[in-house]
KEKE-3310 file (N, C-alpha, C; in steps of 0.2 Angstrom, whole numbers, plus 5000, padded with zeros to 4 digits):
npx = (4861:4874:4873:4876:4887:4894:4898:4906:4917:4922:4925:4935:4945:4949:4954:4964:4972:4975:4979:4986:4993:4994:4997:5000:4993:4985:4969:4957:4942:4926:4916:4903:4902:4906:4917:4924:4928:4936:4947:4950:4956:4967:4975:4977:4984:4996:5001:5005:4996:4990:4980:4969:4967:4964:4952:4943:4944:4940:4927:4922:4923:4915:4902:4886:4879:4889:4898:4905:4918:4924:4924:4933:4945:4946:4950:4962:4970:4971:4979:4991:4995:4999:5009:5019:5024:5030:5022:5019:5014:5002:4996:4993:4982:4972:4973:4969:4956:4952:4953:4944:4932:4930:4933:4941:4939:4936:4924:4919:4910:4915:4917:4928:4932:4931:4940:4952:4952:4953:4966:4973:4972:4978:4991:4995:4995:5006:5016:5015:5019:5032:5038:5037:5047:5044:5047:5045:5031:5026:5030:5022:5009:5010:5010:4997:4990:4994:4988:4975:4977:4981:4969:4963:4961:4974:4977:4967:4971:4982:4988:4988:4997:5009:5010:5012:5025:5032:5032:5038:5050:5055:5055:5065:5076:5076:5081:5093:5095:5099:5099:5088:5078:5080:5075:5062:5059:5062:5052:5041:5043:5042:5028:5022:5026:5020:5006:5005:5005:5011:5015:5016:5026:5037:5039:5042:5055:5061:5063:5070:5082:5086:5088:5099:5109:5116:5126:5144:5148:5141:5137:5126:5115:5114:5112:5100:5092:5093:5087:5074:5071:5070:5059:5049:5048:5044:5031:5025:5025:5026:5028:5035:5046:5052:5056:5065:5075:5080:5086:5095:5103:5109:5118:5126:5135:5128:5122:5109:5101:5099:5093:5081:5075:5073:5064:5053:5049:5045:5034:5026:5023:5016:5005:4998:5004:5012:5027:5034:5045)
npy = (4909:4905:4899:4909:4904:4896:4906:4914:4905:4905:4918:4919:4909:4914:4927:4923:4917:4928:4939:4933:4919:4909:4911:4902:4891:4879:4876:4889:4895:4894:4908:4921:4933:4950:4956:4945:4939:4949:4946:4934:4937:4944:4934:4926:4934:4936:4924:4923:4921:4928:4929:4923:4931:4944:4940:4939:4952:4960:4957:4962:4976:4978:4982:4982:4975:4980:4986:5003:5004:4991:4990:5000:4995:4984:4990:4996:4985:4979:4988:4986:4974:4977:4985:4977:4971:4980:4990:5005:5017:5014:5008:5019:5024:5015:5016:5029:5028:5020:5029:5039:5033:5032:5045:5059:5065:5065:5061:5048:5041:5033:5021:5008:5000:5008:5018:5011:5008:5021:5024:5014:5017:5030:5027:5018:5027:5034:5025:5022:5035:5035:5025:5031:5040:5052:5058:5068:5070:5058:5058:5068:5062:5052:5059:5064:5052:5049:5058:5053:5040:5045:5048:5036:5020:5012:4998:4993:4998:4992:4986:4996:5005:4998:4997:5011:5013:5004:5011:5023:5018:5014:5026:5033:5024:5026:5039:5037:5037:5027:5024:5030:5023:5011:5012:5014:5002:4993:4997:4993:4979:4976:4980:4971:4959:4959:4959:4946:4943:4933:4936:4950:4952:4945:4953:4965:4962:4959:4973:4977:4971:4976:4989:4987:4985:4997:4997:4995:4981:4968:4956:4954:4959:4950:4938:4940:4942:4929:4922:4927:4923:4909:4909:4914:4904:4893:4897:4899:4912:4919:4931:4939:4931:4931:4945:4944:4935:4943:4953:4946:4941:4953:4956:4945:4931:4920:4906:4901:4911:4917:4905:4904:4916:4915:4904:4909:4920:4912:4905:4916:4922:4911:4911:4922:4934:4949:4955:4972:4973)
npz = (5061:5072:5089:5104:5112:5103:5094:5102:5104:5090:5088:5098:5094:5081:5085:5093:5083:5075:5083:5094:5102:5093:5078:5067:5069:5063:5054:5049:5057:5049:5045:5044:5049:5049:5057:5061:5049:5044:5053:5049:5037:5041:5047:5036:5028:5036:5035:5022:5012:5000:4990:4996:5008:5001:4995:5006:5011:5001:5000:5011:5009:4998:5000:5008:5024:5034:5047:5048:5054:5053:5039:5036:5043:5034:5022:5027:5030:5017:5012:5020:5015:5002:5005:5010:4999:4993:4987:4990:4986:4979:4990:4998:4993:4997:5011:5012:5009:5019:5030:5026:5028:5042:5046:5053:5065:5084:5089:5093:5102:5111:5105:5103:5092:5082:5085:5084:5070:5065:5070:5064:5050:5050:5054:5044:5033:5036:5036:5022:5017:5021:5014:5002:5002:5009:5023:5032:5031:5035:5049:5053:5052:5060:5072:5072:5074:5086:5094:5094:5101:5113:5118:5121:5129:5136:5136:5128:5116:5112:5100:5091:5097:5096:5082:5079:5086:5078:5065:5069:5072:5060:5052:5059:5056:5042:5042:5047:5061:5072:5086:5091:5083:5089:5102:5100:5094:5104:5113:5107:5106:5120:5123:5114:5119:5131:5127:5122:5109:5096:5083:5082:5091:5085:5074:5080:5086:5074:5069:5080:5077:5065:5069:5077:5067:5066:5075:5079:5080:5071:5076:5086:5080:5069:5075:5082:5070:5064:5074:5073:5060:5062:5071:5063:5054:5061:5065:5053:5047:5033:5025:5035:5037:5025:5025:5036:5031:5021:5029:5037:5027:5023:5033:5036:5029:5028:5021:5021:5022:5009:5003:5011:5008:4994:4994:5001:4992:4981:4987:4991:4978:4973:4981:4977:4979:4973:4969:4969:4960)
capx = (4866:4876:4872:4881:4893:4898:4901:4912:4922:4924:4929:4941:4950:4952:4958:4970:4977:4977:4983:4988:4999:4994:4997:5001:4990:4979:4964:4953:4935:4922:4911:4900:4902:4911:4924:4928:4930:4942:4952:4953:4960:4973:4979:4979:4990:5002:5004:5007:4991:4988:4974:4964:4966:4961:4945:4939:4944:4936:4920:4920:4923:4910:4895:4882:4878:4896:4899:4911:4925:4926:4926:4940:4950:4948:4954:4969:4973:4973:4985:4996:4997:5002:5016:5023:5026:5033:5017:5018:5010:4996:4993:4991:4975:4968:4973:4965:4949:4951:4952:4938:4926:4929:4934:4947:4937:4936:4918:4917:4906:4918:4918:4935:4934:4931:4946:4957:4952:4956:4973:4977:4972:4984:4998:4996:4997:5012:5021:5015:5023:5039:5040:5038:5052:5041:5048:5041:5024:5026:5030:5015:5003:5010:5008:4990:4988:4996:4982:4969:4979:4981:4962:4960:4963:4981:4977:4963:4974:4989:4990:4989:5003:5014:5011:5015:5032:5035:5033:5043:5057:5057:5056:5072:5080:5077:5085:5100:5096:5099:5098:5080:5075:5081:5071:5055:5058:5062:5046:5036:5044:5039:5021:5019:5027:5014:5000:5004:5004:5018:5017:5018:5033:5042:5040:5046:5061:5064:5065:5076:5088:5087:5091:5106:5114:5120:5132:5150:5148:5135:5135:5120:5110:5114:5110:5093:5089:5093:5081:5067:5069:5068:5052:5044:5047:5040:5024:5022:5024:5030:5031:5040:5052:5056:5060:5071:5080:5083:5090:5101:5108:5113:5123:5130:5136:5124:5119:5102:5097:5097:5089:5075:5072:5070:5058:5048:5047:5041:5028:5022:5020:5011:4999:4994:5007:5016:5032:5035:5052)
capy = (4912:4901:4901:4914:4901:4895:4913:4916:4901:4907:4924:4918:4906:4919:4932:4919:4916:4935:4943:4930:4915:4904:4913:4897:4885:4875:4879:4894:4894:4898:4913:4926:4939:4954:4957:4939:4939:4953:4943:4928:4940:4946:4928:4923:4939:4935:4917:4924:4918:4935:4929:4922:4937:4949:4938:4941:4959:4963:4955:4967:4983:4978:4985:4977:4976:4980:4993:5007:5002:4985:4992:5004:4990:4980:4994:4997:4978:4978:4993:4983:4968:4980:4988:4971:4969:4986:4995:5010:5023:5011:5007:5025:5025:5011:5019:5035:5026:5018:5035:5042:5029:5033:5052:5061:5068:5061:5059:5041:5039:5027:5015:5006:4998:5014:5022:5006:5009:5027:5024:5010:5021:5035:5024:5015:5032:5036:5020:5024:5041:5033:5021:5035:5045:5058:5056:5073:5069:5052:5060:5072:5058:5048:5064:5064:5046:5049:5062:5048:5036:5048:5048:5029:5016:5009:4991:4991:5000:4990:4985:5003:5008:4994:4999:5017:5012:5001:5016:5027:5015:5014:5033:5034:5020:5029:5045:5036:5038:5020:5024:5032:5018:5005:5014:5013:4995:4990:4998:4989:4973:4976:4980:4965:4953:4959:4957:4939:4942:4931:4940:4957:4952:4943:4959:4970:4959:4961:4980:4978:4968:4981:4995:4985:4985:5003:4996:4993:4974:4966:4950:4954:4960:4944:4933:4941:4941:4922:4919:4929:4919:4903:4909:4914:4897:4889:4899:4900:4919:4919:4938:4941:4926:4934:4951:4942:4933:4949:4957:4942:4941:4959:4957:4939:4927:4914:4904:4899:4917:4917:4900:4906:4922:4912:4900:4914:4923:4908:4904:4922:4922:4905:4912:4928:4940:4951:4960:4978:4973)
capz = (5065:5077:5095:5106:5114:5097:5091:5106:5102:5084:5089:5102:5090:5076:5088:5095:5077:5072:5087:5100:5102:5088:5071:5062:5072:5060:5049:5052:5057:5044:5048:5039:5053:5046:5060:5061:5042:5044:5057:5045:5032:5044:5047:5029:5026:5040:5032:5015:5007:4998:4987:5001:5012:4997:4994:5012:5012:4995:5002:5016:5006:4992:5002:5012:5031:5037:5051:5045:5057:5049:5032:5037:5044:5028:5018:5029:5029:5010:5011:5023:5011:4997:5007:5011:4993:4990:4983:4995:4983:4978:4997:5001:4991:5001:5018:5012:5009:5026:5034:5024:5031:5049:5048:5057:5072:5090:5091:5092:5107:5115:5101:5103:5086:5077:5086:5081:5063:5063:5071:5059:5044:5050:5054:5037:5029:5038:5033:5015:5016:5022:5008:4996:5004:5012:5030:5036:5031:5039:5056:5055:5052:5067:5078:5072:5077:5093:5098:5095:5105:5120:5121:5122:5135:5133:5135:5122:5109:5112:5094:5088:5100:5093:5075:5080:5087:5072:5060:5071:5071:5053:5051:5062:5052:5036:5044:5050:5068:5074:5093:5092:5081:5094:5108:5098:5093:5111:5116:5103:5109:5127:5123:5111:5123:5136:5124:5120:5101:5093:5077:5084:5095:5080:5069:5084:5086:5067:5069:5084:5074:5060:5073:5079:5062:5066:5080:5076:5080:5068:5078:5090:5075:5065:5079:5082:5064:5063:5079:5070:5055:5065:5074:5057:5051:5066:5065:5046:5045:5027:5024:5040:5036:5019:5028:5041:5027:5018:5034:5039:5021:5023:5039:5036:5023:5030:5015:5022:5021:5002:5002:5014:5004:4987:4995:5003:4986:4977:4990:4991:4972:4972:4985:4975:4980:4967:4971:4965:4958)
cpx = (4867:4874:4878:4888:4897:4902:4906:4918:4926:4928:4935:4947:4953:4956:4965:4975:4979:4981:4985:4994:4999:4993:4997:4997:4984:4974:4960:4946:4931:4917:4909:4900:4908:4918:4928:4931:4937:4948:4955:4958:4967:4978:4981:4985:4996:5005:5006:5002:4987:4981:4968:4962:4962:4953:4941:4939:4939:4928:4917:4919:4918:4904:4892:4882:4885:4897:4905:4918:4928:4928:4932:4945:4952:4952:4961:4973:4975:4979:4991:4999:5001:5009:5021:5027:5029:5029:5015:5013:5003:4992:4990:4984:4970:4968:4969:4958:4947:4949:4946:4932:4925:4930:4940:4945:4937:4930:4915:4913:4909:4919:4925:4937:4935:4938:4952:4957:4955:4963:4977:4977:4978:4991:5000:4998:5004:5018:5021:5020:5031:5042:5040:5043:5050:5041:5044:5034:5022:5025:5024:5009:5004:5008:5000:4987:4989:4991:4976:4971:4979:4974:4959:4963:4969:4980:4972:4966:4981:4992:4992:4995:5009:5016:5014:5023:5035:5037:5038:5050:5059:5058:5063:5077:5082:5081:5092:5101:5094:5097:5090:5076:5075:5076:5064:5054:5058:5055:5040:5037:5041:5031:5018:5020:5021:5007:4999:5004:5011:5020:5019:5025:5038:5044:5044:5053:5065:5067:5070:5083:5090:5091:5098:5111:5118:5126:5138:5150:5141:5133:5128:5114:5109:5111:5102:5089:5088:5087:5074:5066:5067:5061:5047:5043:5043:5033:5021:5021:5029:5033:5036:5047:5056:5060:5066:5076:5084:5088:5096:5106:5112:5118:5127:5131:5133:5120:5112:5098:5094:5092:5082:5071:5069:5064:5052:5045:5043:5034:5023:5019:5015:5005:4996:4998:5012:5020:5033:5043:5053)
cpy = (4907:4903:4905:4910:4899:4901:4915:4912:4903:4913:4923:4914:4910:4924:4929:4918:4923:4939:4940:4925:4910:4906:4908:4891:4883:4879:4884:4893:4897:4903:4918:4933:4943:4955:4951:4937:4943:4949:4937:4931:4942:4940:4926:4928:4937:4928:4918:4922:4925:4934:4927:4928:4943:4947:4940:4948:4963:4962:4960:4974:4984:4982:4980:4979:4975:4986:4996:5005:4996:4986:4996:4999:4986:4984:4995:4990:4977:4982:4989:4977:4971:4982:4982:4969:4975:4991:5001:5015:5020:5010:5013:5027:5021:5014:5025:5033:5024:5024:5039:5039:5031:5041:5053:5064:5063:5059:5052:5037:5033:5021:5013:5004:5003:5018:5017:5008:5015:5027:5020:5014:5026:5032:5021:5021:5035:5032:5021:5030:5039:5029:5025:5041:5051:5057:5061:5072:5063:5053:5064:5067:5054:5053:5064:5058:5046:5053:5057:5043:5038:5048:5041:5026:5012:5002:4989:4993:4998:4989:4991:5006:5004:4997:5006:5017:5009:5007:5021:5025:5015:5021:5035:5030:5024:5036:5044:5036:5031:5020:5025:5026:5012:5006:5012:5005:4991:4991:4994:4982:4971:4975:4973:4959:4953:4957:4950:4938:4940:4935:4947:4957:4950:4950:4964:4968:4960:4968:4981:4976:4973:4987:4993:4985:4992:5002:4993:4985:4972:4959:4950:4955:4954:4939:4934:4940:4933:4919:4921:4925:4912:4903:4910:4908:4893:4891:4900:4907:4920:4926:4940:4937:4929:4940:4949:4939:4938:4952:4953:4941:4947:4960:4951:4936:4921:4912:4902:4905:4918:4911:4901:4911:4919:4908:4904:4917:4918:4906:4910:4923:4917:4907:4919:4934:4942:4957:4966:4978:4968)
cpz = (5071:5084:5098:5109:5109:5094:5095:5105:5095:5085:5093:5098:5085:5079:5090:5089:5074:5076:5094:5099:5097:5081:5066:5064:5068:5056:5053:5052:5052:5048:5042:5043:5051:5050:5061:5054:5041:5048:5053:5040:5035:5045:5041:5027:5029:5038:5025:5010:5005:4995:4992:5006:5008:4996:5000:5013:5007:4997:5007:5014:5000:4994:5006:5019:5035:5040:5048:5048:5054:5042:5032:5038:5038:5023:5020:5029:5022:5009:5014:5018:5005:4999:5008:5005:4989:4986:4988:4992:4982:4985:5000:4999:4995:5008:5018:5012:5016:5031:5033:5027:5038:5051:5052:5064:5078:5092:5090:5097:5111:5111:5100:5096:5081:5078:5083:5074:5061:5064:5066:5052:5044:5050:5047:5033:5030:5035:5025:5013:5016:5016:5002:4997:5007:5020:5034:5037:5035:5047:5058:5056:5058:5073:5078:5075:5084:5097:5099:5101:5113:5123:5123:5128:5132:5132:5130:5116:5109:5105:5090:5090:5097:5086:5075:5081:5081:5067:5062:5071:5064:5050:5053:5058:5046:5037:5046:5057:5072:5082:5094:5089:5086:5100:5106:5097:5099:5114:5113:5105:5116:5127:5119:5115:5129:5134:5123:5113:5099:5087:5078:5087:5090:5076:5073:5085:5079:5067:5074:5081:5069:5063:5075:5074:5062:5071:5076:5075:5077:5071:5082:5085:5071:5069:5080:5076:5063:5068:5076:5065:5057:5068:5068:5054:5055:5066:5058:5044:5039:5025:5028:5039:5030:5021:5032:5037:5023:5023:5036:5033:5020:5028:5040:5029:5024:5024:5015:5021:5014:5000:5005:5010:4997:4989:4997:4997:4982:4980:4990:4984:4970:4975:4983:4976:4974:4969:4966:4963:4952)
residu = (MET:PRO:ASP:SER:SER:HIS:ARG:SER:GLU:VAL:THR:THR:SER:LEU:ASN:HIS:ALA:ALA:PHE:GLY:ALA:GLY:PRO:GLY:ALA:GLY:PRO:LEU:ALA:ASP:THR:ASP:VAL:PRO:VAL:GLU:ARG:TRP:MET:ARG:ALA:VAL:VAL:TRP:GLY:ALA:ARG:GLY:HIS:TYR:SER:ARG:ALA:ARG:ALA:GLU:LEU:GLU:ALA:LEU:THR:ARG:GLY:GLY:ASP:VAL:GLU:PRO:ALA:VAL:VAL:SER:LEU:ALA:TRP:SER:THR:GLN:ALA:SER:LEU:LEU:ARG:GLN:LEU:GLY:TRP:HIS:ARG:VAL:ALA:SER:GLY:PHE:ASP:GLY:ARG:ALA:LEU:ALA:VAL:VAL:GLY:THR:GLY:SER:GLY:ASP:GLY:GLY:ASP:VAL:LEU:LEU:ARG:GLU:ALA:ARG:CYS:ASP:ALA:LEU:THR:GLY:LEU:ALA:ALA:ASP:ALA:LEU:GLY:CYS:GLY:ARG:LEU:ALA:LEU:GLY:ARG:ARG:LEU:LEU:GLN:ARG:CYS:GLY:GLU:HIS:LEU:ASP:GLU:GLY:VAL:ALA:ASP:ARG:LEU:TRP:ARG:GLN:ARG:ILE:ARG:THR:HIS:TRP:VAL:SER:ALA:GLU:LEU:PHE:LEU:ALA:GLY:GLY:ASP:PHE:ALA:SER:ALA:ARG:ARG:HIS:ALA:ASP:THR:ALA:ALA:GLU:ILE:SER:GLU:ALA:SER:GLY:SER:VAL:ARG:HIS:HIS:VAL:LYS:SER:ASP:LEU:LEU:ARG:SER:ALA:ALA:MET:THR:GLY:ASP:PRO:ASP:SER:GLY:PRO:ALA:ALA:ARG:LEU:ALA:ALA:ASP:VAL:LEU:ASP:ARG:CYS:ASP:ARG:HIS:GLY:LEU:ILE:PRO:LEU:LYS:TRP:ALA:ALA:ALA:MET:LEU:LEU:GLY:GLY:VAL:THR:SER:ASP:SER:ARG:ALA:GLN:VAL:ALA:ARG:GLU:GLU:CYS:GLU:ALA:LEU:ILE:ARG:ALA:ARG:GLY:GLY:ARG:PHE:ARG:ILE)
# end
């Protein structure tokens, strides 16, 4: 076991890559600590390295000396990877396992990681329901997640709050309410900017752009989508770059959108991702 000072450096570097300002910054530190392995998987997934992410996550859910919160987070992250590729129904099974590990009660004894895991599972299930066309179920699941968020400390659960606003925005987009979607996307962008997470801010801006497509003038949506595409490219966020290219291609005739989409699809497939199309 490395000494505590080295362990702190490893945790800090992985947290910086997963949830901070350096999502595409260089190689990832090796580790056998479960929560750090989960963070490695988050980064691999954000970069579109699906096979590497799955290998880390499957090791955490296979059994052994891994605390329930981390096991749950690993299941939820596997579900997230599936959703990115269109497998919402399959993802719901993984999110269900994530919730089963940590339960739905509030008796967590102040364990923040356990509360994070519970919220991630509920938000994931809401996103799965949305992807399957069950909008009312998605809203109910978000309400349940909100109850747990209300019990927590806001600055410790910033990621969960952002995710809730993301799925809320997506639900409103699916229902054609662009104004409400924009409010949730704007709030997610504000929280993510304050948190310092590049990846979360990029995705929040992607949703802001999607919400802007309801405006008569498509120019602002197109400009923001192009900016998101550039930032994804700069930070190596391949799945988000693919989504940004899809959005940009839908609101403009910009030829680079199709080129970027095809490049991302090829990379994702080469790295172990399989689209449900």
